[in-house]
C-alpha positions as CSV (number, residue, x, y, z in Angstrom):
1,M,5.9,1.4,0.2
2,G,8.5,3.0,-2.1
3,P,9.1,6.7,-2.4
4,S,6.8,9.5,-1.3
5,P,4.1,10.5,-3.8
6,R,5.2,13.5,-5.9
7,P,3.2,16.8,-5.9
8,E,3.2,16.8,-9.7
9,G,1.2,13.6,-9.6
10,G,-1.5,15.6,-7.8
11,W,-0.6,14.2,-4.4
12,E,-1.0,16.5,-1.3
13,R,0.8,15.8,1.9
14,R,-1.8,15.9,4.7
15,F,0.0,15.1,8.0
16,V,2.2,12.7,9.9
17,A,0.5,10.2,12.2
18,D,1.3,7.1,14.3
19,A,0.3,3.8,12.8
20,A,-3.2,3.6,14.4
21,R,-4.1,7.2,13.4
22,A,-2.7,6.6,9.9
23,R,-5.1,3.6,9.4
24,E,-8.0,5.7,10.6
25,A,-7.0,8.5,8.2
26,V,-6.8,6.1,5.2
27,D,-10.3,4.9,6.0
28,V,-11.7,8.4,6.4
29,Y,-10.1,9.8,3.2
30,T,-11.0,6.7,1.2
31,G,-14.6,7.0,2.3
32,A,-14.6,10.6,1.2
33,G,-13.5,9.5,-2.3
34,F,-9.8,10.3,-2.2
35,E,-6.9,8.1,-3.3
36,V,-4.7,7.7,-0.2
37,R,-1.2,6.6,0.5
38,A,0.5,6.2,3.9
39,V,4.2,6.0,3.6
40,P,6.8,5.4,6.4
41,A,8.0,8.7,7.8
42,R,11.6,9.7,7.1
43,L,13.7,12.0,9.2
44,E,13.0,15.0,7.0
45,D,9.2,14.3,7.3
46,L,9.4,14.9,11.1
47,G,10.4,18.6,10.8
48,G,13.5,20.5,11.6
49,G,14.9,22.2,14.6
50,A,15.5,20.5,17.9
51,L,13.6,17.3,16.9
52,R,15.8,16.7,13.9
53,E,19.0,17.5,15.8
54,G,18.1,15.2,18.7
55,C,16.8,12.4,16.6
56,E,19.4,11.8,13.9
57,S,19.0,8.0,14.3
58,C,15.2,8.5,13.8
59,W,14.5,5.8,16.5
60,L,11.3,7.5,17.5
61,A,9.7,7.4,14.1
62,Q,10.8,3.7,13.6
63,A,9.7,2.6,17.1
64,F,6.2,4.1,16.7
65,G,5.8,3.5,13.0
66,F,4.9,7.1,12.0
67,Q,3.4,7.5,8.6
68,V,3.0,10.4,6.2
69,I,-0.5,10.6,4.8
70,Y,-0.9,11.8,1.2
71,T,-4.1,12.2,-0.7
72,R,-5.3,13.1,-4.2
73,R,-8.6,13.3,-5.9
74,P,-9.2,10.5,-8.3
75,P,-9.2,11.3,-12.0
76,A,-12.6,12.4,-13.2
77,A,-14.6,9.6,-14.8
78,P,-15.3,10.2,-18.4
79,V,-18.8,11.4,-19.1
80,P,-20.7,9.0,-21.3
81,R,-21.7,10.4,-24.7
82,G,-25.2,10.0,-25.9
83,G,-26.6,7.1,-24.1
84,G,-29.8,8.9,-23.1
85,D,-33.3,7.7,-23.8
86,T,-34.2,8.1,-27.4
């Protein structure tokens, strides 16, 4: 799915999940009214330290299809003007 959503677009990174949990998260956040994106995890999404040093090929993330979940609130719908009972 292309590059990660940018914070300036109102997107918030929530967490990294395996493919099954990512699908559940998309359903839950969508049901709560959020816009949701699940993008394939990259090496830098998996944290630093020992994991990064021991996983330079990123085989674990690729093998299990880890996804990074991003959400944002949808833009506010315009409030209709007038339109009341007259």
